[in-house]
C-alpha positions as CSV (number, residue, x, y, z in Angstrom):
1,X,47.9,-15.5,-25.9
2,X,51.1,-13.4,-26.8
3,X,51.5,-10.3,-24.7
4,X,53.8,-7.9,-26.8
5,X,55.1,-4.4,-26.0
6,X,55.3,-3.7,-29.7
7,X,54.5,-1.8,-31.9
8,X,55.1,1.1,-29.6
9,X,57.8,1.7,-26.9
10,X,55.5,1.6,-23.9
11,X,55.8,-1.4,-21.6
12,X,52.8,-3.4,-20.5
13,X,52.1,-3.8,-16.8
14,X,51.7,-7.6,-17.2
15,X,54.5,-10.2,-17.4
16,X,54.7,-12.8,-20.2
17,X,54.0,-15.6,-17.7
18,X,56.1,-18.2,-15.9
19,X,58.1,-20.4,-18.3
20,X,57.4,-18.2,-21.3
21,X,60.2,-16.8,-23.6
22,X,59.3,-14.0,-25.9
23,X,61.2,-12.4,-28.7
24,X,60.2,-8.9,-29.9
25,X,62.3,-7.5,-32.8
26,X,62.1,-5.0,-35.7
27,X,63.9,-2.9,-38.3
28,X,63.8,0.9,-38.1
29,X,64.5,3.9,-40.3
30,X,64.7,7.5,-39.3
31,X,65.3,10.9,-40.9
32,X,66.8,13.3,-38.4
33,X,67.7,16.9,-39.3
34,X,68.9,19.8,-37.1
35,X,68.1,23.2,-38.7
36,X,70.2,25.3,-36.2
37,X,73.4,23.2,-36.4
38,X,73.0,22.7,-40.2
39,X,73.2,18.9,-40.3
40,X,71.0,16.2,-41.6
41,X,71.2,12.5,-41.1
42,X,69.6,9.1,-41.8
43,X,69.5,6.3,-39.3
44,X,69.0,2.6,-39.9
45,X,69.1,-0.1,-37.4
46,X,67.4,-3.0,-35.6
47,X,66.0,-3.5,-32.1
48,X,65.5,-6.6,-30.0
49,X,63.7,-7.3,-26.8
50,X,64.0,-10.6,-24.9
51,X,61.5,-11.3,-22.2
52,X,61.5,-14.3,-19.8
53,X,58.9,-15.1,-17.1
54,X,60.3,-17.0,-14.1
55,X,59.7,-17.9,-10.5
56,X,56.2,-16.3,-10.3
57,X,53.6,-15.4,-12.9
58,X,54.0,-11.7,-12.1
59,X,57.8,-11.6,-12.6
60,X,59.8,-11.2,-15.8
61,X,63.4,-10.3,-16.8
62,X,63.7,-8.0,-19.9
63,X,66.7,-7.2,-22.2
64,X,66.2,-4.3,-24.6
65,X,68.8,-3.4,-27.2
66,X,68.8,-1.1,-30.3
67,X,71.8,-1.0,-32.6
68,X,71.8,1.8,-35.2
69,X,74.0,3.3,-37.8
70,X,73.8,7.1,-38.4
71,X,75.0,8.8,-41.5
72,X,75.4,12.5,-40.8
73,X,76.1,15.3,-43.4
74,X,77.2,18.7,-42.1
75,X,75.7,20.8,-44.9
76,X,77.6,24.0,-44.0
77,X,81.0,22.3,-44.4
78,X,80.1,19.5,-46.8
79,X,81.4,16.9,-44.4
80,X,80.1,13.4,-43.8
81,X,80.4,11.2,-40.7
82,X,79.2,7.8,-39.8
83,X,78.4,6.6,-36.3
84,X,77.3,3.2,-35.1
85,X,76.6,1.7,-31.7
86,X,73.8,0.9,-29.3
87,X,71.3,3.7,-28.8
88,X,69.5,1.5,-26.3
89,X,71.1,-1.3,-24.2
90,X,69.5,-2.2,-20.9
91,X,68.5,-5.1,-18.7
92,X,65.9,-5.1,-15.9
93,X,63.3,-7.0,-13.9
94,X,59.6,-6.1,-13.8
95,X,57.1,-7.2,-11.2
96,X,53.3,-6.9,-11.2
97,X,52.3,-5.4,-7.9
98,X,48.6,-5.1,-8.4
99,X,46.1,-6.8,-10.8
100,X,42.5,-5.6,-10.5
101,X,41.3,-8.6,-12.5
102,X,42.5,-11.0,-9.8
103,X,39.2,-10.2,-8.1
104,X,36.9,-12.9,-9.4
105,X,33.7,-10.8,-8.7
106,X,35.0,-8.1,-11.1
107,X,35.5,-10.6,-14.0
108,X,32.1,-12.2,-13.7
109,X,29.9,-11.5,-16.8
110,X,26.4,-10.2,-16.5
111,X,24.3,-12.9,-18.1
112,X,21.3,-10.7,-18.6
113,X,22.8,-7.5,-20.2
114,X,25.2,-7.1,-23.1
115,X,25.4,-3.4,-22.4
116,X,26.5,-4.0,-18.8
117,X,29.4,-6.1,-20.1
118,X,30.5,-3.6,-22.7
119,X,29.8,-0.1,-21.4
120,X,32.5,2.0,-19.7
121,X,32.6,1.8,-16.0
122,X,34.6,4.0,-13.5
123,X,36.1,0.8,-12.0
124,X,37.8,0.2,-15.4
125,X,40.1,3.2,-14.6
126,X,41.7,1.3,-11.8
127,X,44.9,0.0,-13.4
128,X,47.2,-2.9,-13.0
129,X,50.5,-1.6,-11.6
130,X,54.0,-3.0,-12.0
131,X,57.5,-1.7,-11.1
132,X,60.7,-2.1,-12.9
133,X,64.3,-1.9,-11.8
134,X,67.3,-2.3,-14.0
135,X,70.3,-0.6,-15.6
136,X,71.4,1.0,-18.9
137,X,74.8,-0.2,-20.1
138,X,77.2,1.9,-22.1
139,X,79.9,-0.4,-23.4
140,X,83.1,0.9,-25.2
141,X,83.4,4.3,-26.8
142,X,79.7,4.9,-27.6
143,X,79.5,8.0,-29.9
144,X,75.9,8.7,-28.8
145,X,76.7,8.8,-25.1
146,X,80.4,9.7,-24.8
147,X,80.3,10.9,-21.3
148,X,78.1,8.3,-19.7
149,X,79.4,5.6,-17.3
150,X,79.4,1.9,-18.1
151,X,76.4,1.2,-15.9
152,X,73.6,3.6,-14.9
153,X,70.5,2.6,-12.9
154,X,67.0,2.8,-14.4
155,X,63.6,2.7,-12.7
156,X,60.0,2.7,-14.0
157,X,56.4,2.4,-12.9
158,X,54.0,0.9,-15.5
159,X,50.2,1.0,-15.4
160,X,47.6,-0.7,-17.6
161,X,43.8,-0.1,-17.7
162,X,41.1,-1.8,-19.8
163,X,38.7,0.9,-20.9
164,X,36.0,-1.4,-22.1
165,X,36.2,-4.6,-24.0
166,X,38.5,-3.4,-26.8
167,X,40.4,-0.3,-25.5
168,X,43.6,-0.5,-23.4
169,X,45.5,2.4,-21.8
170,X,49.1,2.0,-20.8
171,X,51.3,4.6,-19.0
172,X,55.0,4.5,-18.2
173,X,56.9,6.9,-15.9
174,X,60.7,6.4,-16.3
175,X,63.8,7.7,-14.6
176,X,66.9,6.6,-16.6
177,X,70.6,7.1,-16.4
178,X,70.3,7.9,-12.7
179,X,73.4,9.4,-11.1
180,X,75.0,10.5,-14.4
181,X,75.7,14.0,-15.6
182,X,72.6,13.7,-17.9
183,X,69.8,11.9,-16.0
184,X,66.7,11.4,-18.1
185,X,63.0,11.7,-17.2
186,X,60.5,10.1,-19.6
187,X,56.8,9.4,-19.9
188,X,54.9,7.2,-22.3
189,X,51.1,7.2,-22.8
190,X,49.7,4.6,-25.2
191,X,46.1,3.9,-26.3
192,X,45.4,0.7,-28.2
193,X,42.1,-0.3,-29.8
194,X,41.1,-3.8,-31.2
195,X,38.8,-4.0,-34.2
196,X,35.7,-6.2,-34.4
197,X,38.2,-8.7,-35.8
198,X,40.4,-8.9,-32.7
199,X,43.4,-10.0,-34.7
200,X,43.8,-6.4,-35.9
201,X,44.6,-3.5,-33.6
202,X,45.8,0.1,-33.9
203,X,47.5,2.3,-31.4
204,X,48.5,5.9,-30.8
205,X,51.4,6.8,-28.4
206,X,52.8,10.0,-26.9
207,X,56.4,10.0,-25.6
208,X,58.0,12.8,-23.6
209,X,61.7,13.1,-22.9
210,X,63.4,15.6,-20.5
211,X,67.1,15.8,-20.1
212,X,69.9,18.5,-20.3
213,X,71.3,16.5,-23.2
214,X,68.1,16.0,-25.2
215,X,64.4,16.9,-24.7
216,X,61.5,16.2,-27.1
217,X,57.9,15.2,-27.5
218,X,57.2,12.4,-29.9
219,X,54.0,11.0,-31.4
220,X,53.7,7.6,-33.1
221,X,50.9,5.4,-34.4
222,X,50.7,2.0,-36.0
223,X,48.9,-1.3,-36.5
224,X,49.5,-4.9,-35.4
225,X,48.1,-8.2,-36.7
226,X,47.9,-11.4,-34.7
227,X,48.7,-14.3,-37.1
228,X,48.5,-16.9,-34.3
229,X,48.4,-17.0,-30.5
230,X,52.2,-16.9,-30.5
231,X,53.1,-14.7,-33.5
232,X,52.3,-11.0,-34.1
233,X,53.6,-8.6,-36.9
234,X,53.4,-4.8,-36.6
235,X,54.2,-1.5,-38.3
236,X,54.5,2.0,-36.9
237,X,55.4,5.5,-37.9
238,X,56.0,8.7,-35.9
239,X,57.5,12.2,-35.7
240,X,58.7,14.9,-33.3
241,X,57.2,18.2,-32.6
242,X,60.3,20.4,-32.9
243,X,63.1,21.1,-35.4
244,X,66.1,20.9,-33.2
245,X,66.3,18.2,-34.4
246,X,63.3,17.2,-36.4
247,X,62.6,13.5,-36.5
248,X,60.5,11.3,-38.8
249,X,60.7,7.5,-38.3
250,X,59.1,4.2,-38.9
251,X,59.6,0.5,-37.9
252,X,58.5,-2.9,-39.1
253,X,58.7,-5.8,-36.7
254,X,57.3,-9.0,-35.1
255,X,56.9,-10.7,-31.8
256,X,57.1,-14.5,-31.2
257,X,56.4,-16.5,-28.1
258,X,57.9,-19.8,-26.9
259,X,55.6,-21.3,-24.3
260,X,57.3,-23.6,-21.8
261,X,54.7,-22.9,-19.1
262,X,53.5,-25.8,-17.0
263,X,50.5,-25.5,-14.6
264,X,51.4,-26.3,-11.1
265,X,49.6,-29.3,-9.7
266,X,48.0,-28.5,-6.3
267,X,46.9,-31.2,-4.0
268,X,43.1,-31.1,-3.2
269,X,44.0,-30.8,0.4
270,X,45.9,-27.6,-0.3
271,X,43.2,-26.1,-2.5
272,X,41.0,-23.3,-1.1
273,X,37.3,-23.9,-1.0
274,X,35.1,-22.0,-3.3
275,X,37.6,-21.7,-6.2
276,X,36.1,-24.5,-8.4
277,X,32.4,-23.7,-8.5
278,X,30.0,-22.7,-5.8
279,X,30.2,-23.9,-2.2
280,X,28.5,-27.2,-1.5
281,X,25.9,-27.0,1.2
282,X,26.2,-29.3,4.3
283,X,24.3,-32.6,3.9
284,X,23.8,-31.9,0.2
285,X,24.4,-35.5,-0.7
286,X,22.3,-37.2,1.9
287,X,19.5,-39.3,0.6
288,X,16.9,-37.3,2.5
289,X,18.2,-34.0,1.3
290,X,15.8,-31.8,-0.7
291,X,18.8,-30.7,-2.9
292,X,20.6,-33.9,-3.6
293,X,22.7,-32.1,-6.3
294,X,24.7,-28.9,-5.6
295,X,23.5,-25.9,-7.6
296,X,19.9,-27.2,-8.1
297,X,17.1,-25.3,-6.3
298,X,14.7,-27.2,-4.1
299,X,11.8,-26.4,-6.5
300,X,13.6,-27.8,-9.5
301,X,14.7,-30.8,-7.4
302,X,11.1,-31.6,-6.5
303,X,10.1,-31.3,-10.2
304,X,12.8,-33.8,-11.2
305,X,11.7,-36.2,-8.5
306,X,8.1,-36.1,-9.7
307,X,9.2,-36.9,-13.2
308,X,11.3,-39.8,-12.0
309,X,8.4,-41.3,-10.0
310,X,6.2,-40.9,-13.1
311,X,8.7,-42.8,-15.2
312,X,9.0,-45.5,-12.6
313,X,5.2,-46.1,-12.6
314,X,5.1,-46.4,-16.4
């Protein structure tokens, strides 16, 4: 099943999977006004994320780019200016360090209780954890980041928790443009909920940005629809909490997965015992064994044997 970071900006802790190529793209529109500096602007653009899983299931490489055109009007002077370039242009690698669902005992369903399988449990708060290392690139004379170097390091920690069967919590802690004159700290907290029809889901996301150049708190919400296991469409809107500048924005996009994954064939001699069913008891297949078939209790085996003798007599 497709694992998309859209419609928000938060990044999932999980990789797309070895041999999987994923495209996540969208079109955006934003109204951004600054009351103190007496300017107002409209922004239009497109964003693109390319994700590729390689070498291990937990590892992926990610490119993220957003190209925008900003039309600014300085109302006090009746002047107009247009700016266009990448507002986001970065490349990095993400690795899943810890996955709580790797423990097979945790994922076993309770066959006797629906409530036990669907109620919230404290262990659900234990998240999957991944780390990210990469760089932000500033190519040419970028009017949005005129003083930044060509390459600036970027680091992130991403966590993901399943709070029940249909609720997912994602958090990102980000340190961007490391070593520049304007390093940037950022956090993202996203909560997603799937409806009874799991093809539909909604989310709400809070984003905080702290930098000497720009600081803000943003809130966005949206909806996503899964058309197939490899294609998802989404829509989101959002706004800022302050007026320097005030921001209102929206985005419409999609995610598409190309699955070239191939399961690795493992020789039976290299497979670990107990991974394909229960352990087989010693002497289980001997003719004089009370349990000639694995997984069948001695009581049930004796009952089957009596039925077989009865059929033979008839």
